[in-house]
N, CA, C, O and CB atoms as a CASP TS submission, in Angstrom:
PFRMAT TS
TARGET T0000
AUTHOR 0000-0000-0000
METHOD Language model
MODEL 1
PARENT N/A
ATOM      1  N   MET     1       3.125  -6.135  14.668  1.00  0.00           N
ATOM      2  CA  MET     1       3.777  -5.014  14.042  1.00  0.00           C
ATOM      3  C   MET     1       3.686  -5.099  12.522  1.00  0.00           C
ATOM      4  O   MET     1       3.588  -4.077  11.844  1.00  0.00           O
ATOM      5  CB  MET     1       5.220  -4.942  14.482  1.00  0.00           C
ATOM      6  N   ARG     2       3.718  -6.320  11.988  1.00  0.00           N
ATOM      7  CA  ARG     2       3.680  -6.488  10.539  1.00  0.00           C
ATOM      8  C   ARG     2       2.418  -5.864   9.939  1.00  0.00           C
ATOM      9  O   ARG     2       2.497  -5.102   8.976  1.00  0.00           O
ATOM     10  CB  ARG     2       3.755  -7.974  10.178  1.00  0.00           C
ATOM     11  N   ASN     3       1.265  -6.185  10.505  1.00  0.00           N
ATOM     12  CA  ASN     3       0.018  -5.641   9.984  1.00  0.00           C
ATOM     13  C   ASN     3      -0.020  -4.121  10.094  1.00  0.00           C
ATOM     14  O   ASN     3      -0.568  -3.452   9.218  1.00  0.00           O
ATOM     15  CB  ASN     3      -1.167  -6.245  10.723  1.00  0.00           C
ATOM     16  N   GLU     4       0.551  -3.575  11.148  1.00  0.00           N
ATOM     17  CA  GLU     4       0.562  -2.123  11.326  1.00  0.00           C
ATOM     18  C   GLU     4       1.408  -1.450  10.251  1.00  0.00           C
ATOM     19  O   GLU     4       1.015  -0.415   9.714  1.00  0.00           O
ATOM     20  CB  GLU     4       1.091  -1.757  12.718  1.00  0.00           C
ATOM     21  N   MET     5       2.563  -2.025   9.933  1.00  0.00           N
ATOM     22  CA  MET     5       3.423  -1.447   8.900  1.00  0.00           C
ATOM     23  C   MET     5       2.769  -1.533   7.529  1.00  0.00           C
ATOM     24  O   MET     5       2.769  -0.562   6.773  1.00  0.00           O
ATOM     25  CB  MET     5       4.780  -2.153   8.876  1.00  0.00           C
ATOM     26  N   ILE     6       2.216  -2.685   7.212  1.00  0.00           N
ATOM     27  CA  ILE     6       1.553  -2.852   5.924  1.00  0.00           C
ATOM     28  C   ILE     6       0.341  -1.926   5.851  1.00  0.00           C
ATOM     29  O   ILE     6       0.091  -1.306   4.818  1.00  0.00           O
ATOM     30  CB  ILE     6       1.130  -4.328   5.707  1.00  0.00           C
ATOM     31  N   GLY     7      -0.397  -1.835   6.930  1.00  0.00           N
ATOM     32  CA  GLY     7      -1.535  -0.924   6.978  1.00  0.00           C
ATOM     33  C   GLY     7      -1.122   0.525   6.761  1.00  0.00           C
ATOM     34  O   GLY     7      -1.825   1.273   6.081  1.00  0.00           O
ATOM     35  N   ALA     8       0.001   0.926   7.326  1.00  0.00           N
ATOM     36  CA  ALA     8       0.495   2.303   7.144  1.00  0.00           C
ATOM     37  C   ALA     8       0.850   2.566   5.692  1.00  0.00           C
ATOM     38  O   ALA     8       0.571   3.646   5.170  1.00  0.00           O
ATOM     39  CB  ALA     8       1.720   2.561   8.034  1.00  0.00           C
ATOM     40  N   VAL     9       1.460   1.593   5.037  1.00  0.00           N
ATOM     41  CA  VAL     9       1.812   1.748   3.620  1.00  0.00           C
ATOM     42  C   VAL     9       0.544   1.846   2.776  1.00  0.00           C
ATOM     43  O   VAL     9       0.448   2.692   1.887  1.00  0.00           O
ATOM     44  CB  VAL     9       2.694   0.562   3.137  1.00  0.00           C
ATOM     45  N   VAL    10      -0.417   0.988   3.052  1.00  0.00           N
ATOM     46  CA  VAL    10      -1.674   0.997   2.291  1.00  0.00           C
ATOM     47  C   VAL    10      -2.414   2.312   2.518  1.00  0.00           C
ATOM     48  O   VAL    10      -2.958   2.887   1.576  1.00  0.00           O
ATOM     49  CB  VAL    10      -2.573  -0.204   2.695  1.00  0.00           C
ATOM     50  N   ARG    11      -2.437   2.787   3.757  1.00  0.00           N
ATOM     51  CA  ARG    11      -3.095   4.074   4.041  1.00  0.00           C
ATOM     52  C   ARG    11      -2.433   5.196   3.243  1.00  0.00           C
ATOM     53  O   ARG    11      -3.119   6.027   2.648  1.00  0.00           O
ATOM     54  CB  ARG    11      -3.042   4.395   5.560  1.00  0.00           C
ATOM     55  N   ARG    12      -1.116   5.219   3.230  1.00  0.00           N
ATOM     56  CA  ARG    12      -0.393   6.247   2.472  1.00  0.00           C
ATOM     57  C   ARG    12      -0.735   6.162   0.989  1.00  0.00           C
ATOM     58  O   ARG    12      -0.897   7.188   0.328  1.00  0.00           O
ATOM     59  CB  ARG    12       1.129   6.101   2.674  1.00  0.00           C
ATOM     60  N   ALA    13      -0.845   4.944   0.465  1.00  0.00           N
ATOM     61  CA  ALA    13      -1.182   4.760  -0.950  1.00  0.00           C
ATOM     62  C   ALA    13      -2.586   5.260  -1.261  1.00  0.00           C
ATOM     63  O   ALA    13      -2.838   5.781  -2.347  1.00  0.00           O
ATOM     64  CB  ALA    13      -1.060   3.288  -1.338  1.00  0.00           C
ATOM     65  N   ILE    14      -3.489   5.104  -0.318  1.00  0.00           N
ATOM     66  CA  ILE    14      -4.864   5.594  -0.517  1.00  0.00           C
ATOM     67  C   ILE    14      -4.879   7.117  -0.497  1.00  0.00           C
ATOM     68  O   ILE    14      -5.519   7.749  -1.337  1.00  0.00           O
ATOM     69  CB  ILE    14      -5.819   5.032   0.576  1.00  0.00           C
ATOM     70  N   GLU    15      -4.178   7.696   0.453  1.00  0.00           N
ATOM     71  CA  GLU    15      -4.225   9.144   0.659  1.00  0.00           C
ATOM     72  C   GLU    15      -3.382   9.930  -0.336  1.00  0.00           C
ATOM     73  O   GLU    15      -3.631  11.116  -0.551  1.00  0.00           O
ATOM     74  CB  GLU    15      -3.773   9.468   2.046  1.00  0.00           C
ATOM     75  N   HIS    16      -2.381   9.284  -0.951  1.00  0.00           N
ATOM     76  CA  HIS    16      -1.460   9.997  -1.840  1.00  0.00           C
ATOM     77  C   HIS    16      -1.336   9.260  -3.173  1.00  0.00           C
ATOM     78  O   HIS    16      -0.560   8.311  -3.284  1.00  0.00           O
ATOM     79  CB  HIS    16      -0.070  10.148  -1.176  1.00  0.00           C
ATOM     80  N   PRO    17      -2.091   9.690  -4.183  1.00  0.00           N
ATOM     81  CA  PRO    17      -2.059   9.012  -5.490  1.00  0.00           C
ATOM     82  C   PRO    17      -0.661   8.919  -6.114  1.00  0.00           C
ATOM     83  O   PRO    17      -0.358   7.934  -6.788  1.00  0.00           O
ATOM     84  CB  PRO    17      -2.973   9.730  -6.445  1.00  0.00           C
ATOM     85  N   GLU    18       0.177   9.908  -5.905  1.00  0.00           N
ATOM     86  CA  GLU    18       1.530   9.850  -6.464  1.00  0.00           C
ATOM     87  C   GLU    18       2.328   8.721  -5.813  1.00  0.00           C
ATOM     88  O   GLU    18       3.048   7.996  -6.499  1.00  0.00           O
ATOM     89  CB  GLU    18       2.257  11.201  -6.270  1.00  0.00           C
ATOM     90  N   PHE    19       2.207   8.571  -4.514  1.00  0.00           N
ATOM     91  CA  PHE    19       2.867   7.460  -3.821  1.00  0.00           C
ATOM     92  C   PHE    19       2.327   6.137  -4.346  1.00  0.00           C
ATOM     93  O   PHE    19       3.093   5.200  -4.574  1.00  0.00           O
ATOM     94  CB  PHE    19       2.659   7.560  -2.286  1.00  0.00           C
ATOM     95  N   ARG    20       1.027   6.055  -4.537  1.00  0.00           N
ATOM     96  CA  ARG    20       0.404   4.834  -5.061  1.00  0.00           C
ATOM     97  C   ARG    20       0.988   4.489  -6.427  1.00  0.00           C
ATOM     98  O   ARG    20       1.315   3.330  -6.681  1.00  0.00           O
ATOM     99  CB  ARG    20      -1.131   5.002  -5.162  1.00  0.00           C
ATOM    100  N   ARG    21       1.123   5.471  -7.302  1.00  0.00           N
ATOM    101  CA  ARG    21       1.684   5.242  -8.629  1.00  0.00           C
ATOM    102  C   ARG    21       3.115   4.723  -8.523  1.00  0.00           C
ATOM    103  O   ARG    21       3.490   3.760  -9.192  1.00  0.00           O
ATOM    104  CB  ARG    21       1.644   6.535  -9.461  1.00  0.00           C
ATOM    105  N   ARG    22       3.912   5.376  -7.670  1.00  0.00           N
ATOM    106  CA  ARG    22       5.306   4.962  -7.489  1.00  0.00           C
ATOM    107  C   ARG    22       5.394   3.585  -6.853  1.00  0.00           C
ATOM    108  O   ARG    22       6.300   2.813  -7.169  1.00  0.00           O
ATOM    109  CB  ARG    22       6.057   5.977  -6.632  1.00  0.00           C
ATOM    110  N   LEU    23       4.464   3.267  -5.961  1.00  0.00           N
ATOM    111  CA  LEU    23       4.444   1.966  -5.308  1.00  0.00           C
ATOM    112  C   LEU    23       4.211   0.846  -6.327  1.00  0.00           C
ATOM    113  O   LEU    23       4.805  -0.227  -6.221  1.00  0.00           O
ATOM    114  CB  LEU    23       3.361   1.933  -4.222  1.00  0.00           C
ATOM    115  N   VAL    24       3.361   1.096  -7.294  1.00  0.00           N
ATOM    116  CA  VAL    24       3.093   0.112  -8.336  1.00  0.00           C
ATOM    117  C   VAL    24       4.308  -0.034  -9.249  1.00  0.00           C
ATOM    118  O   VAL    24       4.674  -1.146  -9.632  1.00  0.00           O
ATOM    119  CB  VAL    24       1.850   0.513  -9.155  1.00  0.00           C
ATOM    120  N   GLU    25       4.929   1.090  -9.594  1.00  0.00           N
ATOM    121  CA  GLU    25       6.056   1.063 -10.530  1.00  0.00           C
ATOM    122  C   GLU    25       7.315   0.468  -9.903  1.00  0.00           C
ATOM    123  O   GLU    25       7.987  -0.356 -10.524  1.00  0.00           O
ATOM    124  CB  GLU    25       6.350   2.469 -11.029  1.00  0.00           C
ATOM    125  N   ASN    26       7.636   0.880  -8.675  1.00  0.00           N
ATOM    126  CA  ASN    26       8.869   0.428  -8.027  1.00  0.00           C
ATOM    127  C   ASN    26       8.663   0.462  -6.511  1.00  0.00           C
ATOM    128  O   ASN    26       8.984   1.461  -5.866  1.00  0.00           O
ATOM    129  CB  ASN    26      10.094   1.320  -8.449  1.00  0.00           C
ATOM    130  N   PRO    27       8.134  -0.613  -5.944  1.00  0.00           N
ATOM    131  CA  PRO    27       7.805  -0.618  -4.516  1.00  0.00           C
ATOM    132  C   PRO    27       8.974  -0.262  -3.601  1.00  0.00           C
ATOM    133  O   PRO    27       8.807   0.536  -2.679  1.00  0.00           O
ATOM    134  CB  PRO    27       7.284  -1.961  -4.136  1.00  0.00           C
ATOM    135  N   GLN    28      10.136  -0.830  -3.834  1.00  0.00           N
ATOM    136  CA  GLN    28      11.265  -0.572  -2.933  1.00  0.00           C
ATOM    137  C   GLN    28      11.663   0.893  -2.945  1.00  0.00           C
ATOM    138  O   GLN    28      11.918   1.472  -1.888  1.00  0.00           O
ATOM    139  CB  GLN    28      12.462  -1.434  -3.319  1.00  0.00           C
ATOM    140  N   GLU    29      11.721   1.494  -4.109  1.00  0.00           N
ATOM    141  CA  GLU    29      12.094   2.907  -4.210  1.00  0.00           C
ATOM    142  C   GLU    29      11.047   3.802  -3.554  1.00  0.00           C
ATOM    143  O   GLU    29      11.389   4.738  -2.831  1.00  0.00           O
ATOM    144  CB  GLU    29      12.279   3.307  -5.679  1.00  0.00           C
ATOM    145  N   ALA    30       9.784   3.516  -3.805  1.00  0.00           N
ATOM    146  CA  ALA    30       8.706   4.315  -3.220  1.00  0.00           C
ATOM    147  C   ALA    30       8.730   4.247  -1.696  1.00  0.00           C
ATOM    148  O   ALA    30       8.590   5.265  -1.019  1.00  0.00           O
ATOM    149  CB  ALA    30       7.347   3.841  -3.744  1.00  0.00           C
ATOM    150  N   LEU    31       8.907   3.051  -1.167  1.00  0.00           N
ATOM    151  CA  LEU    31       8.930   2.876   0.283  1.00  0.00           C
ATOM    152  C   LEU    31      10.123   3.583   0.906  1.00  0.00           C
ATOM    153  O   LEU    31       9.994   4.248   1.934  1.00  0.00           O
ATOM    154  CB  LEU    31       8.957   1.396   0.638  1.00  0.00           C
ATOM    155  N   SER    32      11.258   3.439   0.296  1.00  0.00           N
ATOM    156  CA  SER    32      12.472   4.077   0.800  1.00  0.00           C
ATOM    157  C   SER    32      12.335   5.595   0.794  1.00  0.00           C
ATOM    158  O   SER    32      12.720   6.261   1.755  1.00  0.00           O
ATOM    159  CB  SER    32      13.683   3.655  -0.035  1.00  0.00           C
ATOM    160  N   ALA    33      11.791   6.135  -0.280  1.00  0.00           N
ATOM    161  CA  ALA    33      11.631   7.585  -0.401  1.00  0.00           C
ATOM    162  C   ALA    33      10.685   8.146   0.657  1.00  0.00           C
ATOM    163  O   ALA    33      10.795   9.314   1.029  1.00  0.00           O
ATOM    164  CB  ALA    33      11.118   7.939  -1.789  1.00  0.00           C
ATOM    165  N   HIS    34       9.768   7.329   1.137  1.00  0.00           N
ATOM    166  CA  HIS    34       8.800   7.778   2.144  1.00  0.00           C
ATOM    167  C   HIS    34       9.169   7.322   3.547  1.00  0.00           C
ATOM    168  O   HIS    34       8.366   7.440   4.474  1.00  0.00           O
ATOM    169  CB  HIS    34       7.416   7.273   1.797  1.00  0.00           C
ATOM    170  N   GLY    35      10.382   6.799   3.706  1.00  0.00           N
ATOM    171  CA  GLY    35      10.881   6.470   5.035  1.00  0.00           C
ATOM    172  C   GLY    35      10.416   5.148   5.611  1.00  0.00           C
ATOM    173  O   GLY    35      10.574   4.912   6.809  1.00  0.00           O
ATOM    174  N   PHE    36       9.847   4.282   4.790  1.00  0.00           N
ATOM    175  CA  PHE    36       9.428   2.979   5.271  1.00  0.00           C
ATOM    176  C   PHE    36      10.610   2.016   5.194  1.00  0.00           C
ATOM    177  O   PHE    36      11.272   1.917   4.161  1.00  0.00           O
ATOM    178  CB  PHE    36       8.222   2.447   4.453  1.00  0.00           C
ATOM    179  N   ALA    37      10.866   1.319   6.279  1.00  0.00           N
ATOM    180  CA  ALA    37      11.902   0.280   6.318  1.00  0.00           C
ATOM    181  C   ALA    37      11.212  -1.025   6.694  1.00  0.00           C
ATOM    182  O   ALA    37      10.843  -1.236   7.849  1.00  0.00           O
ATOM    183  CB  ALA    37      13.061   0.639   7.344  1.00  0.00           C
ATOM    184  N   LEU    38      11.045  -1.888   5.716  1.00  0.00           N
ATOM    185  CA  LEU    38      10.288  -3.113   5.929  1.00  0.00           C
ATOM    186  C   LEU    38      11.191  -4.336   5.941  1.00  0.00           C
ATOM    187  O   LEU    38      12.229  -4.369   5.278  1.00  0.00           O
ATOM    188  CB  LEU    38       9.226  -3.266   4.859  1.00  0.00           C
ATOM    189  N   GLU    39      10.781  -5.333   6.702  1.00  0.00           N
ATOM    190  CA  GLU    39      11.467  -6.616   6.706  1.00  0.00           C
ATOM    191  C   GLU    39      11.068  -7.373   5.438  1.00  0.00           C
ATOM    192  O   GLU    39      10.128  -6.986   4.743  1.00  0.00           O
ATOM    193  CB  GLU    39      11.122  -7.441   7.994  1.00  0.00           C
ATOM    194  N   ASP    40      11.787  -8.446   5.150  1.00  0.00           N
ATOM    195  CA  ASP    40      11.551  -9.200   3.916  1.00  0.00           C
ATOM    196  C   ASP    40      10.108  -9.666   3.762  1.00  0.00           C
ATOM    197  O   ASP    40       9.524  -9.520   2.689  1.00  0.00           O
ATOM    198  CB  ASP    40      12.465 -10.393   3.870  1.00  0.00           C
ATOM    199  N   ALA    41       9.533 -10.220   4.813  1.00  0.00           N
ATOM    200  CA  ALA    41       8.151 -10.725   4.725  1.00  0.00           C
ATOM    201  C   ALA    41       7.177  -9.590   4.416  1.00  0.00           C
ATOM    202  O   ALA    41       6.261  -9.753   3.610  1.00  0.00           O
ATOM    203  CB  ALA    41       7.744 -11.426   6.043  1.00  0.00           C
ATOM    204  N   GLU    42       7.379  -8.446   5.059  1.00  0.00           N
ATOM    205  CA  GLU    42       6.523  -7.290   4.795  1.00  0.00           C
ATOM    206  C   GLU    42       6.709  -6.801   3.365  1.00  0.00           C
ATOM    207  O   GLU    42       5.741  -6.455   2.688  1.00  0.00           O
ATOM    208  CB  GLU    42       6.823  -6.157   5.788  1.00  0.00           C
ATOM    209  N   MET    43       7.957  -6.773   2.911  1.00  0.00           N
ATOM    210  CA  MET    43       8.248  -6.305   1.562  1.00  0.00           C
ATOM    211  C   MET    43       7.598  -7.211   0.521  1.00  0.00           C
ATOM    212  O   MET    43       7.064  -6.724  -0.476  1.00  0.00           O
ATOM    213  CB  MET    43       9.760  -6.236   1.335  1.00  0.00           C
ATOM    214  N   HIS    44       7.638  -8.508   0.742  1.00  0.00           N
ATOM    215  CA  HIS    44       6.987  -9.437  -0.191  1.00  0.00           C
ATOM    216  C   HIS    44       5.483  -9.192  -0.239  1.00  0.00           C
ATOM    217  O   HIS    44       4.879  -9.244  -1.311  1.00  0.00           O
ATOM    218  CB  HIS    44       7.272 -10.896   0.213  1.00  0.00           C
ATOM    219  N   GLU    45       4.884  -8.929   0.906  1.00  0.00           N
ATOM    220  CA  GLU    45       3.445  -8.655   0.956  1.00  0.00           C
ATOM    221  C   GLU    45       3.127  -7.344   0.232  1.00  0.00           C
ATOM    222  O   GLU    45       2.140  -7.273  -0.500  1.00  0.00           O
ATOM    223  CB  GLU    45       2.953  -8.593   2.424  1.00  0.00           C
ATOM    224  N   ILE    46       3.938  -6.319   0.422  1.00  0.00           N
ATOM    225  CA  ILE    46       3.717  -5.041  -0.270  1.00  0.00           C
ATOM    226  C   ILE    46       3.876  -5.223  -1.775  1.00  0.00           C
ATOM    227  O   ILE    46       3.115  -4.644  -2.549  1.00  0.00           O
ATOM    228  CB  ILE    46       4.699  -3.958   0.245  1.00  0.00           C
ATOM    229  N   GLN    47       4.842  -6.011  -2.194  1.00  0.00           N
ATOM    230  CA  GLN    47       5.014  -6.263  -3.627  1.00  0.00           C
ATOM    231  C   GLN    47       3.798  -6.991  -4.191  1.00  0.00           C
ATOM    232  O   GLN    47       3.362  -6.706  -5.306  1.00  0.00           O
ATOM    233  CB  GLN    47       6.296  -7.084  -3.885  1.00  0.00           C
ATOM    234  N   ARG    48       3.256  -7.924  -3.426  1.00  0.00           N
ATOM    235  CA  ARG    48       2.045  -8.626  -3.858  1.00  0.00           C
ATOM    236  C   ARG    48       0.870  -7.643  -3.975  1.00  0.00           C
ATOM    237  O   ARG    48       0.106  -7.679  -4.940  1.00  0.00           O
ATOM    238  CB  ARG    48       1.697  -9.769  -2.865  1.00  0.00           C
ATOM    239  N   ILE    49       0.747  -6.782  -2.988  1.00  0.00           N
ATOM    240  CA  ILE    49      -0.329  -5.791  -3.000  1.00  0.00           C
ATOM    241  C   ILE    49      -0.148  -4.820  -4.161  1.00  0.00           C
ATOM    242  O   ILE    49      -1.111  -4.512  -4.863  1.00  0.00           O
ATOM    243  CB  ILE    49      -0.374  -5.024  -1.665  1.00  0.00           C
ATOM    244  N   SER    50       1.063  -4.339  -4.370  1.00  0.00           N
ATOM    245  CA  SER    50       1.290  -3.375  -5.453  1.00  0.00           C
ATOM    246  C   SER    50       1.005  -4.004  -6.806  1.00  0.00           C
ATOM    247  O   SER    50       0.509  -3.328  -7.708  1.00  0.00           O
ATOM    248  CB  SER    50       2.730  -2.846  -5.414  1.00  0.00           C
ATOM    249  N   SER    51       1.308  -5.282  -6.961  1.00  0.00           N
ATOM    250  CA  SER    51       0.982  -5.976  -8.212  1.00  0.00           C
ATOM    251  C   SER    51      -0.523  -6.057  -8.400  1.00  0.00           C
ATOM    252  O   SER    51      -1.027  -5.866  -9.506  1.00  0.00           O
ATOM    253  CB  SER    51       1.594  -7.389  -8.227  1.00  0.00           C
ATOM    254  N   SER    52      -1.237  -6.338  -7.326  1.00  0.00           N
ATOM    255  CA  SER    52      -2.688  -6.473  -7.447  1.00  0.00           C
ATOM    256  C   SER    52      -3.358  -5.135  -7.730  1.00  0.00           C
ATOM    257  O   SER    52      -4.349  -5.091  -8.458  1.00  0.00           O
ATOM    258  CB  SER    52      -3.266  -7.081  -6.180  1.00  0.00           C
ATOM    259  N   ILE    53      -2.841  -4.041  -7.171  1.00  0.00           N
ATOM    260  CA  ILE    53      -3.464  -2.745  -7.469  1.00  0.00           C
ATOM    261  C   ILE    53      -3.051  -2.263  -8.844  1.00  0.00           C
ATOM    262  O   ILE    53      -3.802  -1.535  -9.492  1.00  0.00           O
ATOM    263  CB  ILE    53      -3.087  -1.698  -6.408  1.00  0.00           C
ATOM    264  N   GLY    54      -1.878  -2.652  -9.301  1.00  0.00           N
ATOM    265  CA  GLY    54      -1.456  -2.301 -10.650  1.00  0.00           C
ATOM    266  C   GLY    54      -2.307  -2.987 -11.699  1.00  0.00           C
ATOM    267  O   GLY    54      -2.521  -2.443 -12.782  1.00  0.00           O
ATOM    268  N   ASP    55      -2.797  -4.183 -11.385  1.00  0.00           N
ATOM    269  CA  ASP    55      -3.629  -4.952 -12.298  1.00  0.00           C
ATOM    270  C   ASP    55      -5.097  -4.567 -12.230  1.00  0.00           C
ATOM    271  O   ASP    55      -5.877  -4.949 -13.102  1.00  0.00           O
ATOM    272  CB  ASP    55      -3.483  -6.411 -12.009  1.00  0.00           C
ATOM    273  N   SER    56      -5.485  -3.812 -11.202  1.00  0.00           N
ATOM    274  CA  SER    56      -6.908  -3.556 -10.982  1.00  0.00           C
ATOM    275  C   SER    56      -7.445  -2.363 -11.766  1.00  0.00           C
ATOM    276  O   SER    56      -8.649  -2.107 -11.730  1.00  0.00           O
ATOM    277  CB  SER    56      -7.156  -3.336  -9.525  1.00  0.00           C
ATOM    278  N   GLY    57      -6.598  -1.635 -12.465  1.00  0.00           N
ATOM    279  CA  GLY    57      -7.059  -0.534 -13.301  1.00  0.00           C
ATOM    280  C   GLY    57      -7.583   0.640 -12.510  1.00  0.00           C
ATOM    281  O   GLY    57      -6.937   1.104 -11.571  1.00  0.00           O
ATOM    282  N   THR    58      -8.748   1.119 -12.884  1.00  0.00           N
ATOM    283  CA  THR    58      -9.275   2.345 -12.303  1.00  0.00           C
ATOM    284  C   THR    58      -9.816   2.174 -10.891  1.00  0.00           C
ATOM    285  O   THR    58     -10.029   3.172 -10.203  1.00  0.00           O
ATOM    286  CB  THR    58     -10.347   2.883 -13.175  1.00  0.00           C
ATOM    287  N   ASP    59     -10.043   0.969 -10.442  1.00  0.00           N
ATOM    288  CA  ASP    59     -10.596   0.772  -9.106  1.00  0.00           C
ATOM    289  C   ASP    59      -9.505   0.544  -8.067  1.00  0.00           C
ATOM    290  O   ASP    59      -9.754  -0.089  -7.042  1.00  0.00           O
ATOM    291  CB  ASP    59     -11.558  -0.402  -9.109  1.00  0.00           C
ATOM    292  N   ALA    60      -8.306   1.049  -8.315  1.00  0.00           N
ATOM    293  CA  ALA    60      -7.167   0.843  -7.415  1.00  0.00           C
ATOM    294  C   ALA    60      -7.457   1.371  -6.019  1.00  0.00           C
ATOM    295  O   ALA    60      -7.123   0.717  -5.031  1.00  0.00           O
ATOM    296  CB  ALA    60      -5.920   1.518  -7.974  1.00  0.00           C
ATOM    297  N   GLU    61      -8.068   2.536  -5.923  1.00  0.00           N
ATOM    298  CA  GLU    61      -8.342   3.107  -4.606  1.00  0.00           C
ATOM    299  C   GLU    61      -9.312   2.235  -3.817  1.00  0.00           C
ATOM    300  O   GLU    61      -9.107   2.007  -2.625  1.00  0.00           O
ATOM    301  CB  GLU    61      -8.906   4.521  -4.746  1.00  0.00           C
ATOM    302  N   GLN    62     -10.357   1.748  -4.464  1.00  0.00           N
ATOM    303  CA  GLN    62     -11.315   0.881  -3.772  1.00  0.00           C
ATOM    304  C   GLN    62     -10.645  -0.423  -3.370  1.00  0.00           C
ATOM    305  O   GLN    62     -10.913  -0.948  -2.289  1.00  0.00           O
ATOM    306  CB  GLN    62     -12.543   0.600  -4.663  1.00  0.00           C
ATOM    307  N   ARG    63      -9.796  -0.942  -4.209  1.00  0.00           N
ATOM    308  CA  ARG    63      -9.043  -2.171  -3.878  1.00  0.00           C
ATOM    309  C   ARG    63      -8.172  -1.934  -2.642  1.00  0.00           C
ATOM    310  O   ARG    63      -8.088  -2.790  -1.761  1.00  0.00           O
ATOM    311  CB  ARG    63      -8.155  -2.622  -5.086  1.00  0.00           C
ATOM    312  N   LEU    64      -7.530  -0.769  -2.585  1.00  0.00           N
ATOM    313  CA  LEU    64      -6.688  -0.436  -1.432  1.00  0.00           C
ATOM    314  C   LEU    64      -7.513  -0.296  -0.154  1.00  0.00           C
ATOM    315  O   LEU    64      -7.063  -0.703   0.918  1.00  0.00           O
ATOM    316  CB  LEU    64      -5.918   0.858  -1.697  1.00  0.00           C
ATOM    317  N   VAL    65      -8.696   0.267  -0.254  1.00  0.00           N
ATOM    318  CA  VAL    65      -9.567   0.390   0.922  1.00  0.00           C
ATOM    319  C   VAL    65      -9.915  -0.996   1.448  1.00  0.00           C
ATOM    320  O   VAL    65      -9.914  -1.216   2.660  1.00  0.00           O
ATOM    321  CB  VAL    65     -10.862   1.181   0.577  1.00  0.00           C
ATOM    322  N   THR    66     -10.206  -1.918   0.566  1.00  0.00           N
ATOM    323  CA  THR    66     -10.509  -3.293   0.967  1.00  0.00           C
ATOM    324  C   THR    66      -9.298  -3.938   1.634  1.00  0.00           C
ATOM    325  O   THR    66      -9.432  -4.599   2.664  1.00  0.00           O
ATOM    326  CB  THR    66     -10.952  -4.127  -0.251  1.00  0.00           C
ATOM    327  N   ILE    67      -8.122  -3.747   1.052  1.00  0.00           N
ATOM    328  CA  ILE    67      -6.888  -4.294   1.629  1.00  0.00           C
ATOM    329  C   ILE    67      -6.620  -3.667   2.992  1.00  0.00           C
ATOM    330  O   ILE    67      -6.244  -4.362   3.936  1.00  0.00           O
ATOM    331  CB  ILE    67      -5.687  -4.055   0.684  1.00  0.00           C
ATOM    332  N   ALA    68      -6.812  -2.355   3.095  1.00  0.00           N
ATOM    333  CA  ALA    68      -6.586  -1.663   4.370  1.00  0.00           C
ATOM    334  C   ALA    68      -7.447  -2.263   5.472  1.00  0.00           C
ATOM    335  O   ALA    68      -6.975  -2.475   6.589  1.00  0.00           O
ATOM    336  CB  ALA    68      -6.884  -0.160   4.229  1.00  0.00           C
ATOM    337  N   GLU    69      -8.697  -2.534   5.161  1.00  0.00           N
ATOM    338  CA  GLU    69      -9.600  -3.119   6.150  1.00  0.00           C
ATOM    339  C   GLU    69      -9.115  -4.492   6.597  1.00  0.00           C
ATOM    340  O   GLU    69      -9.290  -4.859   7.759  1.00  0.00           O
ATOM    341  CB  GLU    69     -11.014  -3.223   5.582  1.00  0.00           C
ATOM    342  N   GLN    70      -8.508  -5.257   5.689  1.00  0.00           N
ATOM    343  CA  GLN    70      -7.969  -6.574   6.039  1.00  0.00           C
ATOM    344  C   GLN    70      -6.820  -6.441   7.046  1.00  0.00           C
ATOM    345  O   GLN    70      -6.572  -7.352   7.836  1.00  0.00           O
ATOM    346  CB  GLN    70      -7.484  -7.313   4.770  1.00  0.00           C
ATOM    347  N   TYR    71      -6.134  -5.315   7.012  1.00  0.00           N
ATOM    348  CA  TYR    71      -5.007  -5.087   7.916  1.00  0.00           C
ATOM    349  C   TYR    71      -5.384  -4.209   9.114  1.00  0.00           C
ATOM    350  O   TYR    71      -4.511  -3.717   9.829  1.00  0.00           O
ATOM    351  CB  TYR    71      -3.860  -4.448   7.157  1.00  0.00           C
ATOM    352  N   GLY    72      -6.680  -4.019   9.323  1.00  0.00           N
ATOM    353  CA  GLY    72      -7.134  -3.314  10.507  1.00  0.00           C
ATOM    354  C   GLY    72      -7.118  -1.795  10.397  1.00  0.00           C
ATOM    355  O   GLY    72      -7.235  -1.106  11.411  1.00  0.00           O
ATOM    356  N   VAL    73      -6.977  -1.266   9.199  1.00  0.00           N
ATOM    357  CA  VAL    73      -6.982   0.184   8.997  1.00  0.00           C
ATOM    358  C   VAL    73      -8.397   0.577   8.600  1.00  0.00           C
ATOM    359  O   VAL    73      -8.928   0.115   7.591  1.00  0.00           O
ATOM    360  CB  VAL    73      -5.932   0.630   7.903  1.00  0.00           C
ATOM    361  N   HIS    74      -8.992   1.434   9.409  1.00  0.00           N
ATOM    362  CA  HIS    74     -10.353   1.898   9.132  1.00  0.00           C
ATOM    363  C   HIS    74     -10.280   3.368   8.798  1.00  0.00           C
ATOM    364  O   HIS    74      -9.930   4.198   9.636  1.00  0.00           O
ATOM    365  CB  HIS    74     -11.313   1.643  10.341  1.00  0.00           C
ATOM    366  N   LEU    75     -10.615   3.677   7.563  1.00  0.00           N
ATOM    367  CA  LEU    75     -10.526   5.051   7.080  1.00  0.00           C
ATOM    368  C   LEU    75     -11.804   5.798   7.407  1.00  0.00           C
ATOM    369  O   LEU    75     -12.896   5.229   7.409  1.00  0.00           O
ATOM    370  CB  LEU    75     -10.257   5.085   5.568  1.00  0.00           C
ATOM    371  N   LYS    76     -11.648   7.072   7.682  1.00  0.00           N
ATOM    372  CA  LYS    76     -12.812   7.912   7.960  1.00  0.00           C
ATOM    373  C   LYS    76     -13.534   8.193   6.653  1.00  0.00           C
ATOM    374  O   LYS    76     -12.896   8.488   5.642  1.00  0.00           O
ATOM    375  CB  LYS    76     -12.397   9.241   8.663  1.00  0.00           C
ATOM    376  N   PRO    77     -14.862   8.104   6.663  1.00  0.00           N
ATOM    377  CA  PRO    77     -15.602   8.458   5.449  1.00  0.00           C
ATOM    378  C   PRO    77     -15.451   9.944   5.172  1.00  0.00           C
ATOM    379  O   PRO    77     -15.410  10.760   6.092  1.00  0.00           O
ATOM    380  CB  PRO    77     -17.098   8.082   5.582  1.00  0.00           C
ATOM    381  N   GLU    78     -15.370  10.283   3.898  1.00  0.00           N
ATOM    382  CA  GLU    78     -15.213  11.704   3.533  1.00  0.00           C
ATOM    383  C   GLU    78     -16.535  12.414   3.516  1.00  0.00           C
ATOM    384  O   GLU    78     -16.589  13.611   3.230  1.00  0.00           O
ATOM    385  CB  GLU    78     -14.547  11.844   2.176  1.00  0.00           C
TER
END
């Protein structure tokens, strides 16, 4: 279940740039506003991910796609 929840958050961040921005700025607030209720271990992982995408600059979306694949989320090519 952990990977599925993290994958859902990462997918949302890829599909919605505003959510991605909010996730980097304040992960707990962004998750709560979008109805995600995560356990502590999941929350720590999301905070780690949000820090890494915040540091990655303009390639944040590509970084998220790579992370999504690690959690078993396969996005459809556009």
